C-alpha positions in Angstrom: -3.2 -22.2 28.0 -2.6 -24.1 31.3 -0.6 -26.8 29.5 1.7 -24.2 28.1 2.3 -22.7 31.6 3.1 -26.0 33.1 5.1 -27.3 30.1 2.7 -30.1 29.4 1.4 -31.5 26.1 -2.1 -32.9 26.1 -1.5 -35.1 23.1 1.4 -37.0 24.5 1.7 -40.8 24.0 1.1 -41.4 27.7 -2.2 -39.4 27.6 -3.3 -41.4 24.6 -2.5 -44.7 26.4 -4.5 -43.6 29.4 -7.4 -42.7 27.2 -7.2 -46.1 25.6 -7.1 -47.8 29.0 -10.1 -45.8 30.2 -12.0 -46.8 27.1 -11.2 -50.4 27.6 -12.4 -50.2 31.2 -15.6 -48.8 29.9 -15.9 -51.8 27.6 -15.3 -54.2 30.6 -18.0 -52.4 32.5 -20.5 -52.8 29.7 -19.5 -56.4 29.0 -19.8 -57.2 32.7 -23.5 -56.2 32.6 -22.7 -52.9 34.4 -21.2 -54.7 37.3 -18.4 -52.8 39.0 -16.5 -55.9 40.2 -14.7 -56.7 36.9 -13.7 -53.0 36.5 -12.2 -53.0 40.0 -10.2 -56.1 39.3 -9.0 -54.8 35.9 -8.1 -51.4 37.5 -6.1 -53.1 40.2 -4.2 -55.0 37.6 -3.5 -51.9 35.6 -2.3 -50.0 38.8 0.0 -52.8 39.8 1.6 -53.7 36.5 1.2 -51.0 33.8 0.7 -47.6 35.3 4.0 -47.4 37.3 5.9 -47.8 34.0 3.7 -45.3 32.3 4.5 -42.7 35.0 8.2 -43.4 34.9 8.4 -43.1 31.1 6.3 -40.0 31.1 8.3 -38.3 33.8 11.6 -39.1 32.2 10.5 -38.2 28.7 11.5 -41.6 27.4 8.2 -42.7 26.1 8.7 -44.7 22.9 12.5 -44.3 23.0 14.8 -47.3 23.2 18.0 -47.2 25.1 21.1 -47.9 23.0 23.1 -50.0 25.5 26.0 -51.9 24.2 
């Protein structure tokens, strides 16, 4: 009901991507023998390189759409 009031969709591509990235961070945590260091390094990398583009594409509604520039 909240998502309808705010105009959000819970099953958007960006949400699925965030879910996948969170699951991959959990795998890094388990492979790293429950050490938080590798997770911190991976999360910093995600925040610097991937998440800004996810936010931009989610905010503009252009997730998965290609521009048709000539």
